[in-house]
N, C-alpha and C positions, 0 to 999 in steps of 0.2 A: 504494500500500500504506500503510495507516494504521499509525502507531506508537503503541502504548498505553503510557502512563506512569501509574502509580498514585502519587499524592502524599499524604503524610501531613500533613494540615493541621488544626490545632487551632482551634476557634473557636466562636465560635459563640454568637451572641447569641440568647437567648430573652427576650422582653420582660418576662416575669415575674421577671427577673433570675436565673433558674436557668441554669446552664451545661450545655448539651447537646452531644453529639458528632455531627457530621455527616460522613459519608464522602464524600471528594472524589476524583474521578477526572478526570484530564486526558488527553484524546486529541489527539495531533498529527494534524490532518486534511490539512494541506498543508505542504510544506517545500521551499523553493527556494534553500537555502544561506544567503543573507544575511537571510532572514526565514522566518516560518512562521505558520500559523493553528492555533488550538486550540479545542476544545470542552471545557468544564468541566461535569461533572455532580455535583450535590450530592444526596446521598441521606439521608433522615431515617430512621434505624433505630429510632426510639423511638415510643411510643404518644401522644406529645404533638406539637402543632403547633410549628414552629420558625420564628421570624422571623429570617432569617439575615443574617449579615455574615461574610465570609471574608477572611482575610489569607494571601497566598501569593506566591511568587517567580514572576513571569511569564516568566522566562528571556529577556527581551528588552524593548525599548522599545515599548510598545503604540502602534499607529497607528490601529487601529479596534477598537471594542468594541460588543457588542450584547447585548440582553436583560438589561441591568443598568447600574448606575452604578459608577464606579471612580475612585480616586486612585492615583498611582504615584510612588514615590521614584525619581528618575532615577539616583541613585548606587547604591542597593542593589537596585533593581528590585522591591522589595517593593510589592505591589499590594493594596489593600483594595477589595473589591467588595461591593455591596449590591444587593438586588432592586428591581424597579420595582413600581408599584402592583399589577400583576396577577400577579407571581411572587415577591413578597417573603416569602411564608409557604409553608413546605413542610409538606404534610399528613403525618400518621403513615404510615410505611412507603411514602413516595412520594418522587419526586425532581423537581428543576427543573434547568435548565441555562442557561449563558450562554457566549459565545464571544468571541474576540478574534484579531486579527492583530498581530504584533510584528516589529520589525527587530532584527538583531544590534546589540549596543552596542560602542563602541570600547573597547579594553583600557585599563585604568588601571594605575598603578604597583603592582607586586606581584602582578598577575594572570597574568603570563606569566613564564616563565624561558627563558633562551637557553643551549643547550649546544652547544659547538663541538668537533668531533672531526676531527683531522687525518687526511686520507685519502692524501696524497701529499706528498713533500718532495724537493727537489733543492738544489744548492749555493746558488742565489740565488732560490729561490721555494718555494711550497707551495700545497696545496689543502686546504680545510676543508669538512666537512659541518656544517650548522647546523640544530639542532632548536629549534623554537619551541613550547613546551608550554603549554597552557591549564590553569591550576590551578583554574578555576571550573567550576560545574556548569551553565553556559549558554554559548552561542556568543559569540565575541569577534572583532571586526575588529582585526587585529593590525598593529602597527608596533613594531619593536624597535630599540634603540640599543645598539651593542656595539663593542668595540675590535677592530681588525685590525692585526696586526704586519707591515704591508707595504702596498704600493699595489696595489689590485685591478685586474686586467686583464680578467677575465671573471667573470660571475656568472649563475646560472641559477635559475629558479623564483621570482624576486622582482625588485622594482625597488629601486634603492639610490642613495644619495648618500654621498660620502666626503670628509672634510676632508683637503686635500692636505698639511697640515702635521702634524696629530696622527694621521691615518689612522682617526679615529673614524668609524664607519659607521652609517647609518640605513637599515633595509630595511623594505619592506612588501609586501603581496601583489601578484601580477602579474595581477589581474583575475579569474582563474579560481580563485585560492586565497586571496582576501582574508580569508576567515573560517576560524577554527580552532574545531572543534567542542568541546563540553564535555569536559574531561578527556582531550583528544586532542592531537595534535601536527601541525604542518606542517613540511616540510623544504625547505631550499634549500642551495645550495653556491656556492663561489667559489674562484678561484685568484688568487694575488697574488705580486708580486715583493717579496722581502725588501729593505728599504731601511735603510741605516745611520741611526743616531740623528741627527736633524737638529740637535739641540742641540749634540752633539759637533762636527758640521761647522761650526756657527756659531761655536763657541769657537775652533776651529782657524783659521778665516778671520780672526779678530781677532788671535790670538796670533802667527801666522806673519809678517804684515807688521810687527808690532812688533819681533820679533826681527831682521828684516832691517834695520829702521831703526836699531836699536841697533848693529848691526855696522858 
């Protein structure tokens, strides 16, 4: 099933230096989670020929591109596409198209937020549900770094590492959920044993022998 997305893209070079509007439609033709392929259709609604150049967000890191030339900013994903010798000019009331395949990009600082909700608690432990929300309008491969107030003994729907002293935890997808869709969330959870503050324990281990020595 094809997913149709209409993109509002301004552009649009006309070699006489006049600025004309070109209607741009992007069709997702294939989507496999960590990547996708798209067909982009450019329609000239004017009575003049247009020698086109278009700037748009490709929603991923382009791996393959056809029927055009392109450059892409790897940080913003902004892509500038131009035509080839045989399709660089759009006739009046006509269209041309190009296509590409792209891979999801790894999340950067500020593109994800982590929300923890406690789901269970007992005297010496607790369980939390964790939401990882994608704030961008394109897919992201997620890895999150977050604090845990205890030592994790079980975790589901992600892989993780935890610092045994600070309990700071890094989690990432578990293969089947590595990618979080645009403006959507993935969820995982964990249970942990509450652990006394190790700084306090360290101070006590230093103070107690000193007191005994003085006595």
